[in-house]
KEGU-67597 format. One line per field, with one value per residue (C-alpha): residue in three letters; x, y, z; residue number from 1. Coordinates in Angstrom, 1 decimal, padded with zeros to 4 digits, m for minus. Each point is the difference from the previous one (the first is absolute). Layout:
% residues N
residuo <- [ala|...]
X <- [X|...]
Y <- [Y|...]
Z <- [Z|...]
num <- [NUM|...]
% end
This chain:
% residues 492
residuo <- [unk|unk|unk|unk|unk|unk|unk|unk|unk|unk|unk|unk|unk|unk|unk|unk|unk|unk|unk|unk|unk|unk|unk|unk|unk|unk|unk|unk|unk|unk|unk|unk|unk|unk|unk|unk|unk|unk|unk|unk|unk|unk|unk|unk|unk|unk|unk|unk|unk|unk|unk|unk|unk|unk|unk|unk|unk|unk|unk|unk|unk|unk|unk|unk|unk|unk|unk|unk|unk|unk|unk|unk|unk|unk|unk|unk|unk|unk|unk|unk|unk|unk|unk|unk|unk|unk|unk|unk|unk|unk|unk|unk|unk|unk|unk|unk|unk|unk|unk|unk|unk|unk|unk|unk|unk|unk|unk|unk|unk|unk|unk|unk|unk|unk|unk|unk|unk|unk|unk|unk|unk|unk|unk|unk|unk|unk|unk|unk|unk|unk|unk|unk|unk|unk|unk|unk|unk|unk|unk|unk|unk|unk|unk|unk|unk|unk|unk|unk|unk|unk|unk|unk|unk|unk|unk|unk|unk|unk|unk|unk|unk|unk|unk|unk|unk|unk|unk|unk|unk|unk|unk|unk|unk|unk|unk|unk|unk|unk|unk|unk|unk|unk|unk|unk|unk|unk|unk|unk|unk|unk|unk|unk|unk|unk|unk|unk|unk|unk|unk|unk|unk|unk|unk|unk|unk|unk|unk|unk|unk|unk|unk|unk|unk|unk|unk|unk|unk|unk|unk|unk|unk|unk|unk|unk|unk|unk|unk|unk|unk|unk|unk|unk|unk|unk|unk|unk|unk|unk|unk|unk|unk|unk|unk|unk|unk|unk|unk|unk|unk|unk|unk|unk|unk|unk|unk|unk|unk|unk|unk|unk|unk|unk|unk|unk|unk|unk|unk|unk|unk|unk|unk|unk|unk|unk|unk|unk|unk|unk|unk|unk|unk|unk|unk|unk|unk|unk|unk|unk|unk|unk|unk|unk|unk|unk|unk|unk|unk|unk|unk|unk|unk|unk|unk|unk|unk|unk|unk|unk|unk|unk|unk|unk|unk|unk|unk|unk|unk|unk|unk|unk|unk|unk|unk|unk|unk|unk|unk|unk|unk|unk|unk|unk|unk|unk|unk|unk|unk|unk|unk|unk|unk|unk|unk|unk|unk|unk|unk|unk|unk|unk|unk|unk|unk|unk|unk|unk|unk|unk|unk|unk|unk|unk|unk|unk|unk|unk|unk|unk|unk|unk|unk|unk|unk|unk|unk|unk|unk|unk|unk|unk|unk|unk|unk|unk|unk|unk|unk|unk|unk|unk|unk|unk|unk|unk|unk|unk|unk|unk|unk|unk|unk|unk|unk|unk|unk|unk|unk|unk|unk|unk|unk|unk|unk|unk|unk|unk|unk|unk|unk|unk|unk|unk|unk|unk|unk|unk|unk|unk|unk|unk|unk|unk|unk|unk|unk|unk|unk|unk|unk|unk|unk|unk|unk|unk|unk|unk|unk|unk|unk|unk|unk|unk|unk|unk|unk|unk|unk|unk|unk|unk|unk|unk|unk|unk|unk|unk|unk|unk|unk|unk|unk|unk|unk|unk|unk|unk|unk|unk|unk|unk|unk|unk|unk|unk|unk|unk|unk|unk|unk|unk|unk|unk]
X <- [007.0|001.3|m003.0|m002.2|001.1|m000.5|m003.6|m002.9|m002.1|m003.0|002.1|001.5|m003.6|m001.3|003.0|m000.5|m003.8|000.4|002.6|002.8|002.3|m000.4|m000.2|002.9|002.1|m000.8|000.4|003.5|001.0|m000.8|001.6|003.2|m000.1|m000.3|003.2|001.9|m000.4|m001.7|003.6|000.3|m003.7|m001.0|m003.8|m000.7|000.5|m001.5|m000.5|m002.0|001.0|m001.7|m003.2|000.1|000.6|m002.6|m002.6|000.9|m000.5|m003.4|m001.0|001.3|m001.8|m003.3|000.7|000.8|m003.5|m001.7|m001.0|m000.5|002.9|m000.2|002.0|002.9|000.1|003.6|001.4|002.9|m000.6|002.2|m001.7|001.3|001.2|m002.5|m002.7|m000.3|000.6|m000.7|003.2|002.3|001.9|m001.6|002.4|m001.2|003.7|000.8|002.1|m002.8|m002.0|003.2|m001.0|m003.7|m002.2|m003.7|m002.7|m002.3|m000.2|m001.0|m003.1|001.8|002.4|m003.1|m001.5|003.1|000.3|m003.6|000.6|002.7|003.0|003.4|001.3|003.9|001.1|m000.1|001.5|002.1|m001.3|000.8|m000.5|m003.8|m000.6|001.7|002.0|000.3|003.1|000.2|003.1|m001.5|m000.5|002.0|001.1|001.8|m001.3|m001.4|001.6|m001.7|000.5|000.3|003.1|001.1|001.4|m003.3|m003.1|m003.0|m002.4|m001.9|m001.3|m000.8|003.2|000.6|m003.4|000.7|003.6|m001.1|m002.0|002.5|002.7|m002.3|m000.1|m003.8|m002.7|m002.1|000.3|m002.1|000.8|m001.5|m000.6|m000.3|001.6|001.1|001.8|m001.4|000.0|003.3|001.9|m002.0|001.3|003.6|000.3|m002.1|m002.8|m003.6|m001.4|m003.7|m001.2|m003.9|m002.7|000.5|m002.2|000.1|002.4|000.2|002.4|m000.5|003.4|001.9|002.2|m001.3|002.3|m002.9|m003.4|m002.1|002.5|001.6|m001.5|001.4|000.2|001.3|003.7|000.7|001.8|m003.2|m003.3|m002.1|002.1|m000.6|m003.8|m000.1|001.8|m002.2|m003.0|001.2|001.0|m002.9|m003.6|m001.7|001.5|m002.4|003.3|001.1|m002.0|001.2|m001.0|m002.6|m003.1|m000.3|000.7|003.5|000.2|000.5|003.7|001.3|m002.7|000.9|003.7|m000.9|m002.2|003.0|002.3|m002.1|001.5|m003.2|m000.7|m002.6|m002.5|002.6|000.8|003.1|001.3|003.7|000.4|001.3|001.9|001.7|000.8|003.7|001.3|002.9|000.3|003.0|m000.1|000.2|m003.1|m001.9|000.8|m001.3|m003.0|m001.1|000.8|m002.4|m002.6|000.3|m000.4|m003.3|m001.3|001.0|m002.0|m003.3|000.1|m000.9|002.5|m001.4|002.2|m001.2|001.3|000.2|001.7|m000.2|002.3|002.9|m000.7|m000.2|003.5|000.2|m003.5|000.9|003.3|m002.3|m002.8|002.2|002.3|m002.8|m001.5|003.1|000.9|m003.2|000.3|003.6|m000.8|m000.6|003.7|000.9|002.2|m002.7|m002.5|002.0|003.2|003.3|000.5|003.2|001.3|m002.3|002.4|m002.4|001.2|m001.3|m003.5|m002.5|000.6|003.8|m000.5|m002.4|002.4|002.9|m001.9|m001.3|003.4|001.5|m003.0|m001.0|002.3|000.4|m002.7|m002.6|001.2|m000.1|m003.6|m001.3|001.4|m001.4|m003.3|m000.2|001.0|m002.8|m002.6|001.1|m001.8|m000.1|001.3|m002.9|m002.0|002.7|001.7|m002.0|m003.3|001.1|001.4|m003.5|m001.8|002.5|m000.7|m003.7|001.0|002.0|m003.1|m002.0|002.5|m000.3|m003.8|000.0|002.4|m002.0|m002.9|001.5|002.5|000.0|003.6|002.9|003.7|003.3|003.5|000.4|003.3|001.9|003.3|001.3|001.7|002.6|003.4|000.0|001.0|m000.5|m003.0|000.1|001.6|m002.8|m003.4|m001.8|001.6|m001.1|m003.6|m000.2|000.1|m003.7|m001.1|m002.3|m001.2|m001.3|m003.2|m001.7|000.6|m001.3|m003.1|m000.4|m000.4|001.8|003.1|002.6|003.4|000.7|003.5|m000.1|003.7|003.6|002.1|003.8|m000.7|m002.2|m003.7|m002.6|m003.7|m003.1|m002.8|m003.7|m002.4|m003.8|m003.0|m000.4|m001.6|001.0|003.0|m001.0|000.3|003.8|000.6|m001.6|002.1|003.2|m000.2|m000.9|003.2|001.9|m001.0|001.0|003.4|003.3|000.3|003.0|002.2|002.4|003.7|000.8|001.3|003.7]
Y <- [m025.1|000.3|002.3|m002.7|m002.8|002.3|001.0|m001.8|m002.5|002.3|002.8|m002.3|m001.2|003.5|000.9|m002.9|000.4|003.8|m000.8|001.9|m003.2|m003.4|m003.3|m001.2|002.9|m000.7|m003.7|000.4|002.5|m002.8|m002.7|002.2|000.5|m003.8|m000.3|002.6|m001.2|m003.5|m001.5|001.4|m000.2|m003.3|000.9|m001.9|m003.8|000.5|003.3|m000.2|003.2|m001.1|m001.0|003.3|002.3|m002.1|000.7|003.7|000.4|m001.6|002.6|002.8|m001.3|000.0|003.6|001.4|m001.7|002.0|m003.2|000.7|m001.1|m000.9|002.2|m002.5|m000.9|m000.1|000.1|m002.5|m002.9|m002.7|m003.2|m002.4|m003.1|m002.1|001.0|m001.8|002.0|m001.7|m000.8|002.0|m002.0|m000.7|m001.5|001.1|000.5|m003.7|m002.3|m002.4|002.3|001.3|000.7|m000.7|002.2|m000.3|m000.7|002.6|003.4|000.3|002.0|003.0|m000.1|000.0|002.9|002.0|m000.7|000.9|003.4|000.9|m000.5|m000.8|m003.2|000.4|m003.3|m002.3|001.1|m001.8|m001.7|m002.6|m003.6|m000.5|003.0|m001.6|002.7|003.5|001.3|m001.3|m001.8|m003.4|000.6|m002.7|002.6|002.3|002.6|003.3|003.3|002.9|003.1|002.0|m002.1|m002.5|m002.1|m000.6|m001.8|001.4|m002.0|m003.4|m001.9|002.7|001.8|000.2|002.0|002.5|000.6|000.6|002.8|001.7|m000.3|001.6|m003.0|m000.3|002.5|m002.7|m003.7|m002.9|m002.2|m002.7|000.1|m003.4|001.4|003.4|m000.6|003.5|002.0|m000.8|000.6|003.3|001.2|m000.9|001.5|003.3|m001.0|m000.7|m003.6|m000.8|m003.7|000.0|m001.9|m003.6|m001.0|003.7|m000.9|m003.2|m002.8|m001.6|m000.6|000.7|m002.6|m001.2|000.1|000.1|000.1|001.6|002.8|000.9|003.4|001.8|003.9|003.1|001.9|003.4|003.1|001.9|m000.9|001.3|m002.2|m002.8|000.4|000.6|m003.4|m001.5|001.1|m001.8|m003.4|m000.4|m001.5|m003.4|m002.7|m003.1|m002.0|000.5|m002.0|002.5|003.2|002.1|000.7|003.6|003.7|001.2|003.0|003.4|000.1|002.4|002.7|m001.1|000.6|003.5|001.0|m000.8|002.0|003.1|m000.6|000.0|m003.1|001.5|m002.5|m003.1|m002.0|m002.0|m002.5|m000.7|m003.5|m000.3|m003.4|001.7|003.5|m000.3|m002.7|m002.0|002.7|001.9|003.5|002.1|m002.2|000.8|003.7|000.2|m002.1|002.4|003.3|m001.6|m000.6|003.7|001.0|m001.9|001.7|003.4|m000.9|m000.5|m003.7|m001.1|m002.4|m003.1|m002.6|m003.5|m003.4|m003.1|m002.6|m002.9|002.0|m001.2|m003.4|000.8|m000.6|m003.5|m001.1|001.6|m002.3|m002.8|000.8|001.3|m002.9|m002.5|001.5|000.3|m003.7|m000.9|002.6|m000.8|m003.7|000.6|000.7|m003.6|m000.2|m001.6|002.6|003.3|001.7|m001.6|m003.7|m001.6|m003.6|m001.4|m002.3|m003.0|m001.8|002.0|m000.3|002.9|000.3|000.3|002.5|002.1|000.1|001.1|002.6|001.6|m000.1|001.5|002.5|001.4|002.3|m000.2|002.2|m001.9|m003.4|001.4|001.1|m003.1|m002.3|002.3|m000.2|m003.8|m000.5|002.2|m001.9|m003.4|m002.7|000.5|003.8|001.7|000.8|001.0|002.5|000.7|m000.2|002.3|002.3|000.4|000.6|002.9|001.4|000.1|002.0|002.4|000.5|000.7|002.4|001.9|m000.2|001.5|002.6|001.3|000.3|003.2|001.2|000.4|m001.1|m001.3|001.2|m001.4|m000.1|m002.1|m001.7|000.1|001.1|001.6|m001.9|m002.1|m000.9|m002.8|m003.2|000.9|m002.2|m002.8|m002.2|000.7|m000.7|001.2|003.6|m000.1|m001.1|003.1|002.4|m000.9|000.2|003.2|m001.0|m003.8|000.6|001.8|m002.9|m002.4|002.0|000.9|003.7|002.7|001.8|002.4|001.2|003.8|001.5|002.0|001.1|m001.1|m001.7|000.2|001.2|m003.0|m000.3|m000.6|m001.1|000.5|m002.8|000.7|m002.7|000.2|m002.6|m002.3|001.6|003.4|000.5|003.5|001.0|m000.9|001.9|003.2|m000.1|m000.8|002.8|002.4|m001.1|000.2|003.6|001.1|m001.7|001.1|m002.5|m002.4|000.2|m002.9|000.9|m000.7|m003.6|000.5]
Z <- [m016.8|003.5|000.8|m001.4|002.2|003.3|m000.9|001.9|m001.9|000.0|m001.4|m002.8|m000.8|m000.3|m002.3|m002.4|000.0|m001.0|m002.7|001.7|000.1|m001.5|001.7|m002.0|001.2|003.7|m000.4|m001.7|002.9|002.6|m002.0|m000.3|003.8|000.3|m002.3|001.9|003.7|000.3|m000.2|003.6|001.2|m001.6|000.4|m003.3|m000.8|m003.5|m002.1|m003.0|m002.0|m003.4|001.8|002.0|m003.0|m002.3|003.0|000.2|m003.7|000.1|002.6|m002.0|m003.2|002.1|001.1|m003.6|m001.1|002.7|002.1|003.7|002.4|003.7|002.4|m000.2|m003.6|m001.2|003.3|000.8|002.6|001.5|000.9|002.9|m001.5|001.7|m002.5|m003.1|m003.2|m003.4|m001.9|002.4|002.6|003.5|002.4|003.6|000.7|m000.1|m002.1|m000.1|m002.6|m001.7|m003.5|000.2|m002.1|001.0|m002.8|001.7|001.9|003.5|000.7|001.5|m003.2|m002.4|001.9|m000.4|m003.6|m000.8|002.1|m002.4|002.7|m001.6|001.6|000.2|001.3|003.2|003.4|002.3|003.1|002.5|m001.2|000.1|001.8|003.3|001.4|001.3|m001.7|m003.7|000.9|m000.6|m003.5|m002.1|m002.2|002.4|002.3|m000.7|001.4|001.8|m002.1|003.2|001.0|m002.4|002.9|001.6|m000.8|m001.8|002.2|m001.2|m001.6|m002.3|000.1|m003.7|m000.6|002.8|m001.1|m003.5|001.2|002.3|m002.9|m002.4|m002.2|m000.1|000.8|001.6|000.9|001.1|003.0|002.2|003.5|002.1|003.4|m001.0|m003.3|m001.5|003.2|001.4|m003.1|m000.6|003.7|m000.6|m003.1|000.5|m002.3|000.3|000.2|000.5|000.7|m001.1|001.8|m000.5|m002.9|m001.2|m002.7|m002.1|000.9|m003.4|m001.5|003.3|000.6|003.5|003.1|002.7|m001.6|002.9|000.2|m003.3|m001.2|m003.1|000.4|m001.2|000.7|m000.8|001.0|001.2|001.2|m002.6|m002.5|002.2|m000.2|m003.5|m000.3|002.3|m001.8|m003.4|001.6|002.5|m000.3|000.0|m002.4|m000.5|m000.8|003.6|002.6|002.9|m002.1|001.8|m002.2|001.2|m001.5|000.6|002.4|m001.7|001.1|m002.4|001.3|003.6|m000.5|m001.6|002.9|002.2|m001.6|000.9|003.5|001.8|002.3|002.2|001.1|m000.5|003.3|m000.3|002.3|001.2|001.0|003.4|m000.7|m002.9|001.6|m000.8|002.3|m001.7|m002.7|m000.7|001.8|m003.3|m001.2|003.2|m000.4|m003.6|001.1|002.8|m002.2|m002.6|002.6|001.1|m003.7|m000.2|003.0|m001.3|m003.2|002.1|000.7|003.6|001.5|001.9|001.6|m000.5|001.2|m002.4|002.1|m002.3|m002.4|002.2|m001.2|m003.8|m000.8|001.1|m001.3|m003.4|m000.1|000.5|m002.2|m003.0|m000.2|000.2|m003.0|m001.8|000.4|m001.5|m002.8|m001.1|m000.2|m003.7|m000.7|m000.4|m003.1|m002.0|m001.3|m000.6|001.1|000.9|000.0|001.4|m000.1|m002.6|m001.7|m000.3|002.8|003.1|001.3|m000.1|003.6|m000.4|m003.1|002.2|003.0|m002.0|m001.9|003.4|001.3|m002.9|m000.9|003.5|002.1|003.9|001.1|m002.0|001.1|003.6|m000.3|m001.9|002.9|002.5|m001.6|m000.6|003.5|001.2|m002.2|000.7|002.0|003.6|m000.4|m001.8|002.8|002.1|m002.3|m003.1|001.8|002.8|m002.4|m001.7|003.3|000.8|m003.5|001.0|003.3|m002.1|m002.2|003.1|001.0|m003.2|000.1|003.7|m000.9|m003.1|002.2|001.5|m002.6|m003.9|m000.2|001.6|m000.3|001.2|m001.4|m003.2|001.2|003.3|m001.9|m002.9|m002.9|001.3|m001.6|m002.6|001.6|003.6|000.8|m002.6|002.6|002.6|m001.4|003.0|m000.2|m003.6|000.9|002.3|m002.9|m000.5|003.6|m000.6|m003.2|000.6|001.9|m002.9|m002.3|002.6|000.4|m003.8|000.2|m002.1|001.2|m001.3|000.6|m000.6|000.6|003.3|000.4|000.3|002.6|m000.5|m003.4|m001.1|m000.5|002.6|m000.9|001.9|m000.4|m000.2|000.3|m000.7|m000.1|m002.7|m003.2|001.5|m001.9|m000.5|003.5|000.0|m003.2|001.6|002.9|m001.8|m002.5|002.8|002.0|m003.5|m000.4|003.7|m000.3|m002.1|m002.9|000.2|m003.1|m000.4|m001.1|m003.6|m000.6|m001.1]
num <- [1|2|3|4|5|6|7|8|9|10|11|12|13|14|15|16|17|18|19|20|21|22|23|24|25|26|27|28|29|30|31|32|33|34|35|36|37|38|39|40|41|42|43|44|45|46|47|48|49|50|51|52|53|54|55|56|57|58|59|60|61|62|63|64|65|66|67|68|69|70|71|72|73|74|75|76|77|78|79|80|81|82|83|84|85|86|87|88|89|90|91|92|93|94|95|96|97|98|99|100|101|102|103|104|105|106|107|108|109|110|111|112|113|114|115|116|117|118|119|120|121|122|123|124|125|126|127|128|129|130|131|132|133|134|135|136|137|138|139|140|141|142|143|144|145|146|147|148|149|150|151|152|153|154|155|156|157|158|159|160|161|162|163|164|165|166|167|168|169|170|171|172|173|174|175|176|177|178|179|180|181|182|183|184|185|186|187|188|189|190|191|192|193|194|195|196|197|198|199|200|201|202|203|204|205|206|207|208|209|210|211|212|213|214|215|216|217|218|219|220|221|222|223|224|225|226|227|228|229|230|231|232|233|234|235|236|237|238|239|240|241|242|243|244|245|246|247|248|249|250|251|252|253|254|255|256|257|258|259|260|261|262|263|264|265|266|267|268|269|270|271|272|273|274|275|276|277|278|279|280|281|282|283|284|285|286|287|288|289|290|291|292|293|294|295|296|297|298|299|300|301|302|303|304|305|306|307|308|309|310|311|312|313|314|315|316|317|318|319|320|321|322|323|324|325|326|327|328|329|330|331|332|333|334|335|336|337|338|339|340|341|342|343|344|345|346|347|348|349|350|351|352|353|354|355|356|357|358|359|360|361|362|363|364|365|366|367|368|369|370|371|372|373|374|375|376|377|378|379|380|381|382|383|384|385|386|387|388|389|390|391|392|393|394|395|396|397|398|399|400|401|402|403|404|405|406|407|408|409|410|411|412|413|414|415|416|417|418|419|420|421|422|423|424|425|426|427|428|429|430|431|432|433|434|435|436|437|438|439|440|441|442|443|444|445|446|447|448|449|450|451|452|453|454|455|456|457|458|459|460|461|462|463|464|465|466|467|468|469|470|471|472|473|474|475|476|477|478|479|480|481|482|483|484|485|486|487|488|489|490|491|492]
% end
């Protein structure tokens, strides 16, 4: 069983399809692993063993009847707790939704089920996806399997940690400002943000509607591409969904794995060349750039001057949208209700509910966003931030006229100790310094492990034009093939 949890998703899918192992065996191996280590990792908020085994048995039944199975049928997957799952608790890491069981599945979840993937449970996250360390979960932090005293990234640290701890073969995350890529970087896993609109937001509980993007998390690039292919595609229930074919990301990843990048031009962003990053991160980044050149790619230095304004622009746009999206949590329609004793007004109940149900980071961002949208300040703050977003988009467009992809470090630093930055929001926000521009632009980006610094993983980020997700997978797979794999220490 130990061997099963360490196999790739592609290997597990092939073994299940060939009848060499059952999906039930694979699922139980992962459930046993969760039972053995998750009290220390805390990657999951809710585990659904009965539902997982039933779904696995259904896949085994289909195989016994000779029905065709997809490449990931029967493979266990963990789902970030921001996506609705019918009848299974969905809390967004918040007390305000504690115990809520949605009456419907998110489109992403429906596609997982239709493809035969086995949902193990829901993973821990910063409350409403607001954070960079998974320390802002109302249910306690997740721990990095590389060092249980350090953060696993955020907001989707639970999904990334479940992979690094071998509790799941695959995971689903969401990326608003780096919440898939940054946890991938600090846990030594692969995290991909698809093109905005390339994956459906239906059933994704919104933080920032113009930025939120569901995507795949895996331990290698091919597995991420296989999962991407399952969840991507147009959804008529999502008004922002792109009605266009999904690029063949699986073929691109397999092409890249041959290690040939002849004809590919990649740009290093002058503004993100390593200034402000830890020395070990800079060293791993430069070694990765050299590896890409050795694979036949041509290096070009590009300047994207507006990228330096991405962080402040993001922290005006995202909180503004969150202040609107989270207005629905009012203690009236669903979720927590506090102070409703028949004597208090609606406004008093609403205020008491939000005070008890929202954590400090959510409150901070709601207040900031409400201020930025208020009369007299909209043009000075939110309006200016949107202008910066346009400039960032123009920088990307200009860069992609000369190169196929851009590369940069995923994060300026490796996983930091738990509790070391919660008292300084600005230092926490810097974790997303290199990831935010792609969200403001809307293009795809992936983080792939590229080495170690002080014994902890470092990630390289590869950014591509909108709807060119296949490009980033090709380059990521090529880099992966050229570097030694990172193996996290066993959780004990």
